[in-house]
C-alpha positions in Angstrom: -10.0 18.5 -32.1 -13.3 18.5 -30.3 -14.6 15.6 -28.2 -17.7 14.8 -26.2 -17.2 13.2 -22.8 -18.8 12.7 -19.5 -17.0 13.8 -16.4 -17.1 14.1 -12.6 -16.1 17.3 -11.0 -13.5 17.0 -8.2 -11.7 20.2 -7.5 -11.1 23.7 -8.7 -8.1 25.8 -8.2 -7.8 29.7 -9.2 -6.0 30.8 -12.1 -5.4 34.6 -12.5 -8.2 36.9 -11.4 -11.4 35.4 -13.0 -10.2 31.9 -14.2 -10.0 28.6 -12.7 -8.4 25.1 -13.3 -10.9 22.5 -13.1 -9.7 18.9 -12.1 -12.3 16.6 -13.8 -12.4 12.8 -14.0 -13.5 12.1 -17.5 -14.8 8.9 -19.2 -12.8 9.4 -22.3 -9.6 10.6 -21.1 -9.2 9.8 -17.5 -8.1 12.6 -14.9 -7.6 16.0 -16.8 -7.2 19.5 -15.7 -9.0 22.2 -17.8 -8.2 25.9 -17.9 -11.4 27.9 -17.8 -11.0 31.6 -18.6 -13.3 33.9 -16.8 -15.2 31.3 -15.0 -15.7 33.4 -11.9 -17.4 36.2 -13.9 -21.2 36.7 -13.5 -22.0 35.9 -17.0 -19.3 33.3 -17.6 -20.4 30.8 -20.5 -18.9 28.1 -18.2 -19.4 29.1 -14.6 -17.2 27.9 -11.8 -20.3 26.7 -10.0 -20.6 23.8 -12.3 -17.6 22.1 -10.7 -18.8 21.6 -7.2 -17.7 18.5 -5.6 -18.9 15.1 -7.5 -20.9 17.1 -10.1 -21.8 14.7 -12.9 -21.1 16.8 -16.3 -21.5 16.5 -20.0 -18.7 18.2 -21.7 -17.4 19.2 -25.1 -13.4 19.6 -24.8 -10.5 20.1 -26.7 -7.8 17.3 -26.1 -4.2 16.9 -26.6 -2.2 14.1 -25.8 0.1 15.9 -23.2 0.0 16.3 -19.5 -0.6 19.8 -19.7 -3.8 22.1 -19.4 -6.7 21.1 -21.6 -9.4 23.5 -22.9 -13.1 23.3 -22.7 -15.7 24.5 -24.9 -19.1 23.5 -23.2 -20.2 22.0 -19.8 -23.5 21.1 -18.4 -24.7 19.3 -15.3 -26.2 16.2 -16.5 -28.1 14.9 -14.5 -28.6 17.7 -12.0 -28.1 16.8 -8.6 -31.1 17.4 -6.3 -30.1 16.3 -2.7 -26.4 16.2 -2.4 -26.1 20.2 -2.6 -28.5 20.8 0.0 -28.5 18.0 2.5 -26.1 18.3 5.2 -25.4 14.5 5.5 -25.1 13.8 1.9 -23.0 16.9 1.4 -20.6 15.7 4.0 -20.4 12.3 2.4 -19.8 13.8 -0.8 -17.0 16.0 0.3 -15.4 13.0 1.8 -15.7 10.8 -1.3 -14.5 13.7 -3.5 -11.5 14.0 -1.6 -10.7 10.4 -1.8 -11.2 10.4 -5.6 -9.1 13.4 -6.0 -6.1 11.6 -4.0 -6.6 8.3 -5.7 -7.0 9.3 -9.3 -4.4 12.0 -9.6 -2.7 9.9 -12.5 -5.8 7.7 -13.6 -5.9 6.8 -17.2 -9.5 6.3 -18.9 -11.5 3.5 -17.3 -15.1 3.3 -18.2 -15.9 0.8 -15.5 -14.4 2.9 -13.0 -16.2 6.0 -14.3 -19.7 4.2 -14.4 -19.0 2.8 -10.7 -18.4 6.3 -9.5 -21.4 8.0 -11.3 -23.9 5.3 -10.2 -22.5 5.7 -6.6 -23.1 9.4 -6.7 -26.6 9.0 -8.2 -27.4 6.3 -5.6 -26.3 8.8 -2.9 -28.4 11.7 -4.3 -31.4 9.6 -4.5 -31.3 7.5 -1.3 -34.0 8.1 1.2 -32.2 6.5 4.2 -29.4 4.1 5.4 -26.4 6.4 4.7 -24.2 5.5 7.8 -22.2 2.8 6.1 -22.3 4.0 2.5 -18.8 5.5 2.6 -17.4 2.4 4.0 -19.0 0.2 1.3 -17.9 2.8 -1.4 -14.1 2.6 -0.3 -14.0 -1.1 -0.3 -15.7 -1.3 -3.8 -13.4 1.5 -5.1 -10.3 -0.5 -4.2 -11.3 -3.1 -6.8 -10.8 -0.7 -9.5 -7.6 0.9 -8.1 -6.3 -2.7 -8.1 -6.0 -3.6 -4.4 -9.3 -5.2 -3.6 -8.8 -7.6 -0.6 -8.8 -11.1 -1.6 -11.9 -12.7 -0.6 -12.1 -15.7 1.5 -15.2 -17.6 3.1 -13.5 -16.0 6.3 -14.5 -19.0 8.7 -11.6 -19.1 11.2 -9.8 -16.2 9.7 -9.9 -13.7 12.5 -7.1 -11.3 11.0 -6.9 -9.2 7.9 -3.6 -8.1 6.8 -3.8 -4.5 5.6 -0.3 -4.7 4.1 -0.7 -7.9 2.1 -4.5 -7.4 1.7 -5.5 -11.0 2.6 -7.5 -12.6 5.6 -5.4 -15.1 7.7 -5.3 -17.2 10.9 -2.0 -15.7 12.2 -1.4 -12.2 13.4 1.0 -10.5 11.1 4.4 -9.4 12.4 3.3 -5.5 12.1 0.6 -3.2 13.1 -1.2 -2.9 9.8 -4.1 -5.4 10.8 -7.8 -5.7 11.5 -8.7 -8.0 14.3 -12.3 -9.1 15.7 -14.8 -8.0 15.7 -13.7 -5.6 12.9 -12.4 -8.5 10.7 -16.1 -9.8 10.3 -17.5 -6.3 9.8 -14.9 -5.7 7.0 -15.8 -9.0 5.6 -19.4 -8.0 5.4 -18.6 -4.8 3.5 -16.9 -6.7 0.8 -19.9 -8.6 0.1 -22.7 -6.0 0.4 -24.4 -3.5 -2.0 -25.2 0.1 -1.3 -28.9 -0.7 -1.0 -28.1 -3.4 1.6 -25.3 -1.5 3.3 -27.7 -0.1 6.4 -28.2 -3.9 7.4 -24.8 -4.0 8.7 -25.2 -2.9 12.3 -22.2 -1.5 14.3 -21.7 0.9 17.1 -20.4 4.4 16.2 -16.9 3.6 17.8 -16.6 0.6 15.6 -17.7 2.6 12.6 -15.2 5.2 13.2 -12.1 2.7 13.8 -13.0 0.8 10.7 -13.1 3.8 8.6 -9.8 4.9 10.1 -8.3 1.5 9.1 -9.8 1.4 5.9 -8.1 4.7 5.2 -4.8 3.2 6.5 -5.3 0.4 3.7 -5.5 3.1 1.1 -2.3 4.9 2.4 -0.4 1.5 2.2 -1.6 1.0 -1.4 -1.8 4.5 -2.9 1.2 6.5 -3.6 1.4 10.1 -1.7 -2.3 9.6 -0.4 -1.7 11.6 2.7 -4.4 12.7 5.2 -7.9 13.1 4.7 -8.9 16.5 5.7 -12.7 15.8 5.5 -12.6 12.9 7.8 -13.6 15.0 10.8 -16.8 16.1 9.1 -18.1 12.6 8.9 -17.2 11.8 12.4 -19.1 14.9 13.4 -22.1 14.0 11.1 -22.2 10.1 12.3 -21.2 10.6 15.9 
């Protein structure tokens, strides 16, 4: 049976000589893998180029309630990204976010709110004219809400520690190493409350940004099964050094 759904391209893997498997987070069916025959051919009806990292898609797909490969009848990039494919900084951010999403959404069931958040974040990044240095940090913190481990809010006040394992701010240093301390606790607390548009108002030295990103990824590893290493991290470190 045919279904229309929006999707966000995350990864492709080769299949046979000219075919691919496209891993797409869909609005209607969650994370899915689609076998697309002949996608590498010059005149392919569905080209492999459509599935670049974070490309938003309108698709017509066949769907079976199984964990196997699905089939796709049509796919179009909607809307067309105008900056991310050609801007070095935006492209690096897209690669990083793409890798995070692929790791975090491997078993993700349909969630229209999560899909809308990701889509709006991609479009904001594509259209933004400046203020990108903290975008990926704000994205990670906001994404954690949809993944079920958003840090518990507090008025912070005298809470100088953030326990990455339990996801709570506190007054006492935890008996393990998975913790944020000042000044990074305050910076992290600001990220919880800020929008993409306001993200550039958080001023921090590059070393603090690098450390905070590493600890936020540690937070993800603690709460996401088989999260592993993030290979695109070094690209961001080069861009924002």
